[in-house]
NUVEX-161341 format. One record per residue: residue number from 1; x, y, z of N, C-alpha, C in turn. Coordinates in steps of 0.1 Angstrom, whole numbers. Each point is the difference from the previous one (the first is absolute). Example, Ala and Ser with C-alpha at 12.3 -4.5 7.8 and 13.67 -1.06 7.14 Angstrom:
BEGIN
SITE   k  n.px  n.py  n.pz ca.px ca.py ca.pz  c.px  c.py  c.pz
SITE   1   132   -57    78    -9    12     0     9    12     0
SITE   2    -4    11    -7     9    11     0    -8    11     8
% end
This chain:
BEGIN
SITE   k  n.px  n.py  n.pz ca.px ca.py ca.pz  c.px  c.py  c.pz
SITE   1   720   145  1107   -10   -11    -3    -7    -4    12
SITE   2     6    -2    11    -6    -4    13   -10    11     4
SITE   3     4    12    -1   -10    11     4   -12     0    -9
SITE   4     1    -3   -12   -12     0    -9    -9   -12     4
SITE   5     5   -11     4    -8   -11     4    -7     3    13
SITE   6     7     5     9    -6     4    13   -12    10    -2
SITE   7     3    10    -9   -11    10    -3   -12    -7    -6
SITE   8     2    -9    -9   -12    -7    -6    -8    -8    10
SITE   9     8    -7     9    -7    -8    11    -7    10     9
SITE  10     6    11     3    -6    10     9   -14     5    -6
SITE  11     0     3   -13   -13     4    -6   -10   -11    -1
SITE  12     4   -11    -3    -9   -11    -2    -7    -4    12
SITE  13     7    -1    12    -7    -3    13    -8    11     5
SITE  14     3    13    -3    -8    11     5     0     1    14
SITE  15    12    -3     8     0     0    14     4    13     6
SITE  16     4     9    -8     5    13     5   -12     8     7
SITE  17     3     5    12   -10     8     6    -3    13    -7
SITE  18    10     5    -7    -1    13    -7    -9    -2   -12
SITE  19    -2   -12    -5    -9    -2   -12   -14    -3     4
SITE  20    -3    -3    13   -14    -3     4   -10    10    -4
SITE  21     2    13     3   -10    10    -4    -2     0   -15
SITE  22    10    -3    -8    -1     0   -15    -9   -11    -4
SITE  23     0   -12     7    -8   -11    -3   -15     3     2
SITE  24    -2     7    11   -14     4     3    -6    10   -10
SITE  25     9     9    -5    -4     9   -10    -3    -7   -13
SITE  26     8   -10    -3    -2    -7   -12   -13    -7    -1
SITE  27    -6    -4    12   -13    -7    -1   -11    10    -3
SITE  28     2    13     2   -11     9    -3     2     9   -12
SITE  29    13     1    -4     3     9   -12     6    -9   -11
SITE  30    -7     1   -12     6    -8   -11    14     4    -3
SITE  31     8   -11    -3    14     3    -3     1     6   -14
SITE  32     8    10    -2     2     6   -13     5   -10   -10
SITE  33    -5     1   -12     5    -9   -11    14     4    -3
SITE  34    10   -10     0    14     3    -3     1     4   -14
SITE  35    10     9    -3     3     4   -13     6   -11    -8
SITE  36    -3    -2   -13     6   -12    -7    15     2    -1
SITE  37     7   -11     0    15     1    -1     4     2   -15
SITE  38    10     8    -2     5     2   -13     5   -13    -7
SITE  39    -2     0   -13     4   -13    -7    15     0    -2
SITE  40     6    11     0    15     0    -3     8    -6    12
SITE  41     9   -10    -2     8    -5    11    10    10     5
SITE  42     2    10    -9    11    10     4    -5     9    11
SITE  43   -13     1     2    -5     9    10     3    -5    14
SITE  44     5     8     9     4    -5    13   -12    -4     8
SITE  45     0   -10     8   -11    -4     9    -3    10    10
SITE  46   -12     1     5    -3    10    10     6    -3    13
SITE  47     4    10     7     7    -1    13   -10    -5    10
SITE  48     5   -10     8    -8    -6    11     1     8    12
SITE  49   -12     4     6     0     8    12    -1    -9    12
SITE  50     7     2    10     0    -9    12   -13     3     7
SITE  51    -8   -10     5   -13     3     7     3     6    13
SITE  52    11    -1     5     3     6    14    -1    15     0
SITE  53     0     6   -13     0    15     0   -14     5    -2
SITE  54   -10    -9    -2   -14     5    -2    -7     3    13
SITE  55    -5    13     0    -7     4    13   -14    -5     0
SITE  56    -5    -4    12   -14    -5     1   -10    11    -3
SITE  57   -11    -3    -6   -11     9    -4    -9     1    12
SITE  58    -3    12     5    -8     3    11   -15    -1    -4
SITE  59    -9    -6     8   -14     0    -4    -6    14     0
SITE  60   -10     3    -8    -6    13    -1    -7     4    13
SITE  61     1    12     4    -6     5    12   -11    11    -3
SITE  62    -9     3     9   -10    10    -3     6    14    -3
SITE  63    12     3     5     6    13    -3     4     2   -14
SITE  64     0   -11    -8     5     2   -14   -12     6    -8
SITE  65     3     9    -9   -10     7    -8    -6   -10   -10
SITE  66   -14     2    -2    -7    -9   -10     1     5   -14
SITE  67    -2    -8    -9     1     4   -14   -12     9    -4
SITE  68     3    10    -9   -10    10    -4   -11    -7    -8
SITE  69   -13     4     2   -11    -7    -7     2     2   -15
SITE  70    -4    -9    -8     0     1   -15   -13     6    -4
SITE  71     0    10    -9   -12     7    -5    -9   -10    -7
SITE  72   -13     1     3   -10    -9    -7    -1     2   -14
SITE  73    -1   -10    -8    -2     1   -14   -13    -7    -4
SITE  74    -4     2   -13   -12    -6    -4     0   -15     2
SITE  75   -10    -5     7    -1   -14     3     5    -4    14
SITE  76     8    10     6     5    -3    14   -11     2    10
SITE  77     3    -3    12   -10     1    11     4    11    10
SITE  78   -10     9     3     2    11     9     0    -6    14
SITE  79     5     8    10     0    -5    14   -14    -4     5
SITE  80   -11     6    -5   -13    -4     4    -6   -12    -6
SITE  81     9    -7    -9    -4   -12    -6    -7     2   -13
SITE  82    -3    13    -4    -6     3   -13    11     2   -11
SITE  83    -4    -3   -12    10     2   -11     3    14    -2
SITE  84    12     4     0     4    14    -1     1     4   -14
SITE  85    -6    11    -5     1     4   -14    13     6    -3
SITE  86     4    -1   -12    13     5    -4    -1    15    -1
SITE  87    12     7     2     0    14     0    -5     6   -13
SITE  88    -9    10     0    -5     6   -12   -12    -7    -6
SITE  89    -4   -11     5   -12    -7    -5   -12     4     8
SITE  90   -10     6    -7   -12     5     8    -8   -11     7
SITE  91    -6     4    11    -8   -10     8   -12    -3    -8
SITE  92    -4   -12    -1   -11    -5    -8   -13     4     9
SITE  93   -10     6    -7   -12     4     6   -11   -10    -4
SITE  94    -9    -3    10   -11    -9    -3   -11     8    -8
SITE  95    -7    -6    -9   -10     7    -8   -13     1     8
SITE  96     0     9    10   -12     2     8    -7    13    -4
SITE  97   -14     0     1    -7    12    -4     2    11    10
SITE  98     0    13    -5     2    11     9   -13     3     8
SITE  99     2     4    12   -11     4     9    -7    13    -6
SITE 100     8     9    -6    -5    12    -6     4     0   -14
SITE 101    -7    -6    -9     4    -1   -14     2    13    -7
SITE 102     9     0   -10     2    13    -8   -11     2    -9
SITE 103    -3    13    -2   -11     4   -10     5    12    -8
SITE 104    -5     2   -12     3    10    -9   -12     6    -6
SITE 105    -3    13     1   -12     6    -7     5    12    -8
SITE 106    -5     1   -12     4    11    -8   -12     6    -8
SITE 107     0    13    -1   -11     7    -7     5    11    -9
SITE 108    -5     1   -12     4    11    -9   -12     9    -1
SITE 109     3    13    -2   -10    10    -2     7    12    -7
SITE 110    -6     6   -10     7    10    -8    12    -5    -6
SITE 111    12     6     2    13    -5    -4     8    -6    11
SITE 112    -7    -3    12     7    -4    12    -3   -14     4
SITE 113     9    -7     5    -2   -13     6     5     0    14
SITE 114    -8    -5    10     4    -1    14     0   -14     4
SITE 115    11    -5     6     1   -14     4     3     0    15
SITE 116    -6    -9     7     2    -3    15     5   -14     1
SITE 117    12    -2     6     6   -13     3     0    -2    15
SITE 118    -7   -10     5    -1    -1    14    -2   -15     4
SITE 119     1    -3    13    -4   -13     6   -12     2     8
SITE 120    -9   -10    -1   -14     2     6    -1    -9    12
SITE 121     0     6    12    -2    -7    13   -15    -3     2
SITE 122    -3   -10     8   -14    -3     4    -2     4    15
SITE 123   -13     1     3    -4     4    14     3   -11     9
SITE 124    -5   -12    -3     2   -12     8    -4     2    15
SITE 125   -12     6     2    -6     2    13     9     8     9
SITE 126     8     9    -6     8     9     8    -6    14     0
SITE 127     3     8    10    -3    14     0     9     8    -9
SITE 128    -5     6   -10     9     6   -10     4    14     4
SITE 129   -10     9     0     2    14     2     2     3    15
SITE 130    12     5     4     3     2    14     6   -12     6
SITE 131     1   -12    -7     6   -12     5    11    -4    -9
SITE 132    -3    -8   -10    10    -5   -10     6    12    -6
SITE 133    -8    10    -3     5    13    -6    -2    11    11
SITE 134    11     3     7    -1    10    11    -4    14    -6
SITE 135    -7     8     9    -3    13    -4    13     9     2
SITE 136     0    11    -8    11    10     1    14    -6    -3
SITE 137     1   -11    -8    12    -5    -4     0    -3   -15
SITE 138    11     2    -7     1    -3   -14    -2   -15    -3
SITE 139    -9    -3    -9    -4   -13    -4     3    -2   -15
SITE 140     5   -12    -3     5    -3   -14   -12    -1   -10
SITE 141   -12     1     5   -12     0    -9    -1   -14    -7
SITE 142     4   -10     7     0   -14    -6     8    -9     9
SITE 143     7    -9    -5     9    -9     8    13    -2    -7
SITE 144    10    -6     7    13    -3    -5     7    12    -4
SITE 145     5     0   -13     7    12    -5    -8    12    -1
SITE 146     6    12    -4    -7    12    -2   -12    -2   -10
SITE 147   -11     6     2   -10     2   -10     5    10   -10
SITE 148     1    -3   -13     5     9   -10   -11     5    -9
SITE 149     1    13    -4    -9     6    -9     8     7   -11
SITE 150    -4    -2   -13     7     5   -11   -10     9    -8
SITE 151     5    12    -5    -7     9    -9     8     1   -13
SITE 152    -7    -3   -11     7     1   -12     2    15    -5
SITE 153    -8     9     5     1    14    -3    -1     8    13
SITE 154     3    12     0    -3     9    12   -15     0     3
SITE 155    -3     0    13   -14     0     5    -2    11    10
SITE 156   -12     2     3    -4    10    10    -7    -8    12
SITE 157     5     2    12    -6    -6    12    -4    12     9
SITE 158   -13     2     1    -6    11     8     6    13    -5
SITE 159     2     1   -13     5    12    -6    15     2     0
SITE 160     7   -10     6    15     1     0     6    -9   -10
SITE 161     9     5    -8     6    -7   -11    10   -10     5
SITE 162    -1   -12    -5     9   -11     3     6    -5   -13
SITE 163    14     0    -1     6    -4   -12    -2   -15    -3
SITE 164     1    -3   -13    -1   -14    -4    11    -8     7
SITE 165    -3   -13     3    10    -8     7    -6   -10     9
SITE 166     8    -6     8    -4   -11    10     3     5    14
SITE 167   -10    -2     9     2     4    14    -6   -11     9
SITE 168     5     1    13    -5    -9    10   -13     7     5
SITE 169   -10    -8     3   -13     5     4    -3    -4    14
SITE 170    -1    10     9    -3    -2    14   -13     6     4
SITE 171    -5    -5    12   -12     6     6     3     3    15
SITE 172    -4    11     5     1     3    14   -15     1     5
SITE 173    -5   -11     7   -14     1     5    -1     8    13
SITE 174   -11     6     2    -2     7    13   -14    -4     5
SITE 175    -2     1    13   -13    -4     5   -10    11     0
SITE 176     4    13     1   -10    10     2     2    12   -10
SITE 177     7    -3   -11     2    11   -10     3    -7   -14
SITE 178     1     9   -10     3    -6   -13    13    -8    -1
SITE 179     0   -11    -8    12    -8    -2     9     7   -10
SITE 180    12    -5    -1     9     6   -10     6   -10    -9
SITE 181     0     3   -13     5    -8   -10    14     6    -5
SITE 182    10    -8     0    14     5    -2     6    -7   -12
SITE 183     7     8    -8     9    -5   -10    14     3     4
SITE 184     9   -10    -1    14     1     5     9    -4   -12
SITE 185    12     7    -1     9    -3   -10     7   -14     1
SITE 186     2    -5    12     8   -12     2   -10   -12    -3
SITE 187     4    -9    -9    -8   -11    -4     6   -14     3
SITE 188    10     0     9     7   -13     2    -1    -4    15
SITE 189    -8     6     8    -1    -4    14    -9   -13     1
SITE 190     1    -6    11    -9   -11     4   -11     6     9
SITE 191   -11     2    -7   -11     7     8     4    14     3
SITE 192    -3     4    13     4    13     5    13     1     7
SITE 193     8   -11     0    13     0     6     9    10    -8
SITE 194     7     9     8     8     9    -6    -7    12    -6
SITE 195   -13     1     2    -8    11    -6     6    14     5
SITE 196     1     9    -9     5    13     4   -10    11    -6
SITE 197    -6     7     8   -10    10    -4     6    10    -9
SITE 198    13     3     1     7    10    -8     0    -4   -15
SITE 199    -2   -13    -3    -1    -5   -13   -14     0    -6
SITE 200   -10     6     7   -13     0    -5    -1    10   -12
SITE 201    -8    -4   -10    -3     8   -11   -12     9     3
SITE 202   -10    -7     7   -13     7     2    -7    -7    12
SITE 203    -8     7     7    -9    -6    10   -14     7    -2
SITE 204   -10    -8    -2   -13     6    -2   -10    -6    10
SITE 205    -9     8     5   -10    -5    10   -11    -7    -7
SITE 206    -5   -11     6   -11    -8    -5    -9    -4    11
SITE 207   -13     2    -1    -9    -5    10    -4   -14    -3
SITE 208     2   -10     9    -4   -14    -3   -15    -1     1
SITE 209    -5    -8    -9   -15    -2    -1    -3   -15     4
SITE 210   -12    -1     6    -5   -13     4    -4    -8   -13
SITE 211     4   -13     0    -2    -8   -12    -5   -14     4
SITE 212    -6    -7    -9    -3   -14     3    13    -8     3
SITE 213    -2   -10     9    12    -8     4     7    -6   -11
SITE 214    13     0     0     9    -6   -10    12    -7     7
SITE 215     1   -13    -1    10    -8     7    14     4    -4
SITE 216     2     1   -13    14     3    -6     1    14    -4
SITE 217    11     6     2     3    14    -4    -1     0   -15
SITE 218    -6    11    -5    -2     1   -15     1    14    -4
SITE 219     8     2   -11     1    13    -7    -9    -1   -13
SITE 220    -7    11    -3    -9    -1   -12    -3    15    -4
SITE 221    -3     1   -13    -2    13    -6   -15     3    -3
SITE 222    -4    12     1   -14     4    -3     0    14    -6
SITE 223   -12     4    -5    -2    14    -6    10     2   -10
SITE 224     2    -9   -10    11     2   -10    -5     9   -11
SITE 225     8    10    -3    -3    10   -10    13     3    -7
SITE 226    -1     7   -11    13     4    -8     9     8     9
SITE 227    -6     8     9     7    10     8     5    -6    14
SITE 228    -4   -12     3     4    -6    13    -8   -12     4
SITE 229     3    -4    13    -7   -12     5     2     1    16
SITE 230    -8    -9     7     2    -1    14     7   -13     3
SITE 231    10     0     8     7   -12     5    -6    -3    14
SITE 232    -5   -12     2    -6    -4    13     7   -11     7
SITE 233     2     1    13     5   -11     8   -11    -4    10
SITE 234    -3   -13    -1   -11    -5     9     5   -12     8
SITE 235    -2     0    13     4   -11     8    -9     0    13
SITE 236    -4   -11     4    -9    -2    12   -12     8    -3
SITE 237    -3    11     7   -12     8    -2     3    14    -3
SITE 238    12     3    -6     4    13    -3     4     1   -15
SITE 239    -2    12    -6     4     3   -13     6    14     0
SITE 240    12     1    -6     7    12    -3    -1     3   -15
SITE 241    -3    13    -3     0     3   -14     9    12    -3
SITE 242     8    -2   -11    10    10    -4    -4     5   -14
SITE 243    -5    12    -2    -2     5   -13    13     3    -8
SITE 244     1    -5   -12    12     2    -8    -5     8   -13
SITE 245     6    11    -2    -3     8   -12    12     2    -9
SITE 246    -2     2   -13    10     2    -9    -2    12    -9
SITE 247    10     7    -4    -1    11    -9    -1    -6   -15
SITE 248   -10    -7    -2    -1    -8   -13     0     9   -12
SITE 249    -8    11     1    -1     9   -12    14     6    -3
SITE 250     7     4    10    13     6    -2     9   -11    -6
SITE 251    -1   -12     4     9   -11    -5    -4    -3   -15
SITE 252   -13     0    -3    -5    -3   -13     4    11   -10
SITE 253    -2    12     4     3    11    -9    15     1    -3
SITE 254     8    -3    10    15     0    -2     3   -11   -11
SITE 255    -6   -11     1     2   -11   -10    -5     4   -14
SITE 256   -12     7     0    -6     4   -13     9    10    -7
SITE 257     5    10     8     9    10    -6    13    -7    -6
SITE 258     5   -10     7    12    -6    -5    -3    -8   -13
SITE 259   -11    -6    -1    -4    -8   -12    -2    10   -12
SITE 260    -8    10     3    -3    10   -11    12     7    -5
SITE 261    10     2     8    13     6    -5     7    -9   -10
SITE 262    -2   -13     3     7   -10    -9    -8    -2   -13
SITE 263   -14     1     1    -9    -2   -12   -10    12     0
SITE 264     4    12    -4    -9    11     0   -11     0   -11
SITE 265     2    -8   -10   -10     1   -11    -8   -13    -1
SITE 266    -2    -6    11    -9   -12     1   -14     5     4
SITE 267   -10     0    -9   -13     6     4    -7    -8    10
SITE 268     2   -14     0    -7    -8    10     6     2    14
SITE 269    13     1     1     6     3    13    -5    14     5
SITE 270    -1    10    -8    -5    13     4   -15    -1     5
SITE 271    -8    -8    -8   -14    -2     4    -1    -7    13
SITE 272     8   -11     2     0    -7    13     4     9    12
SITE 273    10     9    -2     4     9    10   -11    10     4
SITE 274    -6     5   -10   -12     9     2   -11    -7     7
SITE 275    -3   -12    -4   -11    -8     5     2    -3    15
SITE 276    13    -2     4     3    -2    15    -4    12     8
SITE 277     3    12    -5    -3    12     7   -15     2     0
SITE 278    -7    -3   -10   -15     1    -1    -6    -9    10
SITE 279     4   -13     0    -6   -10     9     2     5    15
SITE 280    11     6     3     2     4    14    -3    14     3
SITE 281    -5     7   -11    -5    14     1    11     9     6
SITE 282    12    -1    -5    11     8     5     7     7   -12
SITE 283     6    11     2     9     8    -9    -7     1   -14
SITE 284   -12     6    -1    -7     1   -13     8     8   -11
SITE 285     8     9     4     8     8   -10    10    -9    -7
SITE 286     7    -9     8     9    -9    -6    -7   -10    -9
SITE 287   -12    -5     5    -7    -9    -8    -5     5   -13
SITE 288    -4    13     0    -4     6   -13    12     2    -9
SITE 289    12     3     5    11     1    -9     4   -14    -6
SITE 290    -1   -10     8     4   -14    -6   -11    -5   -10
SITE 291   -13     3     3   -10    -5    -9     0     7   -13
SITE 292     3    14     0     1     7   -12    11    -4    -9
SITE 293    12    -3     7    11    -6    -8    -3   -13    -6
SITE 294    -8    -8     7    -4   -13    -5    -9     1   -12
SITE 295    -9    10     0    -9     2   -11     7     5   -12
SITE 296    10     8     2     8     5   -12     7   -11    -7
SITE 297     4   -10     7     7   -12    -6   -10   -10    -6
SITE 298   -12    -2     6    -9   -10    -4   -14     4     5
SITE 299   -10     2   -10   -13     3     4    -8   -13     1
SITE 300    -1    -5    12    -7   -13     2   -11     1    10
SITE 301    -8   -10     1   -11     0     9     4     1    14
SITE 302    11    -7     3     5    -1    14     4    14     6
SITE 303     9     7    -7     4    13     5   -11    11    -1
SITE 304   -10    -1    -9   -11     9     0    -9    -2    12
SITE 305    -2   -13     4    -8    -3    11     7     5    13
SITE 306    13    -1     1     7     4    12    -2    15     1
SITE 307     1     8   -11    -1    14     1   -14     4     3
SITE 308   -10    -7    -4   -14     2     3    -2    -1    15
SITE 309     5   -10     6    -1    -2    15     7    11     7
SITE 310    12     3    -4     7    11     6    -7    13     0
SITE 311    -7     4   -11    -7    12    -1   -13    -1     9
SITE 312    -6   -11     1   -12    -2     8     4     2    15
SITE 313    12    -4     4     4     2    14     2    15     2
SITE 314     3     7   -10     2    15     2   -13     8    -3
SITE 315   -11    -8     0   -13     6    -2    -2     7   -14
SITE 316     8    -4    -9    -1     5   -14    -8   -10    -8
SITE 317   -13    -2     3    -8   -11    -5    -2     2   -15
SITE 318    -2    13    -5    -2     2   -14    11    -5    -9
SITE 319    13     3     4    11    -5    -8     2   -15     2
SITE 320    -3    -4    12     1   -15     3    -9    -8    -9
SITE 321   -12     5    -3   -10    -7    -9     6    -1   -14
SITE 322     7    10    -4     6     0   -14    10   -11    -1
SITE 323     9    -1    10    10   -11    -1    -6   -14     3
SITE 324   -10     0     8    -7   -13     3    -7    -5   -13
SITE 325    -6     8    -8    -7    -4   -12    10    -5   -10
SITE 326    11     7    -1    11    -4    -9     6   -13     4
SITE 327     2    -3    13     5   -12     5    -9   -12    -4
SITE 328   -14     3     2    -9   -11    -3     0    -3   -15
SITE 329     1    10    -8     0    -2   -15    12    -8    -4
SITE 330    12     3     6    12    -7    -3     0   -14     6
SITE 331    -6    -1    11    -1   -13     7    -8   -10    -8
SITE 332   -10     4    -7    -8    -9    -8     8    -7   -11
SITE 333    11     7    -4     8    -5   -11    12    -8     5
SITE 334     2     0    13    12    -7     5    -4   -14     5
SITE 335    10    -7     6    -2   -14     4   -10    -2    10
SITE 336    -4   -13     2   -11    -3    10     4     3    14
SITE 337    13     1     3     4     3    14    -5    14     4
SITE 338     2     9    -9    -4    14     3   -16     1     0
SITE 339    -6    -8    -8   -15     1    -1    -7    -4    13
SITE 340     7    -8     8    -6    -4    13    -2    12     9
SITE 341     8    11    -3    -1    12     9   -11     9    -5
SITE 342    -6    -2   -12   -10     9    -6   -12     2     9
SITE 343    -6   -10     6   -11     2     9     3    10    11
SITE 344    11    -1     6     4     9    11     2    14    -5
SITE 345     6     1   -12     2    13    -7   -13     7    -3
SITE 346   -10    -7    -5   -13     6    -3    -7     4    12
SITE 347     1    -7    11    -7     4    13     6    13     5
SITE 348    14     1    -1     7    12     5    -4    12    -9
SITE 349    -1    -2   -13    -4    10    -9   -14     6     3
SITE 350    -9    -9     3   -14     4     3     0     9    13
SITE 351     8    -4    10     1     7    12     6    14    -2
SITE 352    10     1    -9     7    13    -2   -10     9    -8
SITE 353    -8    -6    -9    -9     8    -8   -11     6     9
SITE 354    -4    -7    10   -10     5    10     6    11     8
SITE 355    13     0     3     6    11     8     4    12    -9
SITE 356     2    -3   -13     5    11    -8   -12     8    -5
SITE 357   -12    -6    -2   -11     7    -6   -11     2    10
% end
């Protein structure tokens, strides 16, 4: 009992030198919350530890390792004072206009559609050819990503067949000779970065032409026909022109044959097929076969007039006059849509009569 009283007095006065460091630490470190005592009186009381056995706590020194930094989370602050984005969250972009805006131009001809997807840079008082666009180096033919060109069907470039598909479009300018237009298989590069000539589909020479000044790069089409068109690139005072041709007749005839196999007894389809050949003055033997089959199925003004024109192309004006007169006679009995063609038919008949007699 005496020992317990002395121990309590000892703790209450706090005069032990061994406890002094602990008192300093207590001023800076919050004391842990003591665990609640059990309600049961049968539980033994916790054992009292003598303060004389507590070792003093040494103050921290520079040699001690510092705590590892905590990764930034959404809403936390990065070391530079800016809010650090959470992992996996994309950086927010400001809605600013592009210096070289995207443009898309598309043109159909025959059964083909050609599309050019590019970014259009501006001159902005800069030297373009030989400066901004160096000579003898591959140029993206635009700005930013690759300029892309798509062909919906196979096409011919300078007589070379290019399969349908999408390609990167590059230009190699030269100071004292023809420039080169290049189609490349790889369509995922940033401009000309990573360009590999071994992936080229084709390179065609093109002579640049002088053109009126144009501030922004522009792609445009001209000379549009069923068999092809010209793709033009104009920027500053230069224009490059790439002729694009298609085997449109081959494509059309393949489609006609497929349809006629499915519906061989449709006189109107046979007449339309023959009329296509007559309009383009190709394959007269096949045209004659198709129009004769059409006439066997239905004797109408339309197919008689097609046969008359076909015979006139073959210089058989006498027989052409016979079918032309029959077509005019039948046309007078048909709807008003066909009657609108009668003036043209009568003029042609007069010309054929003059050549036949």
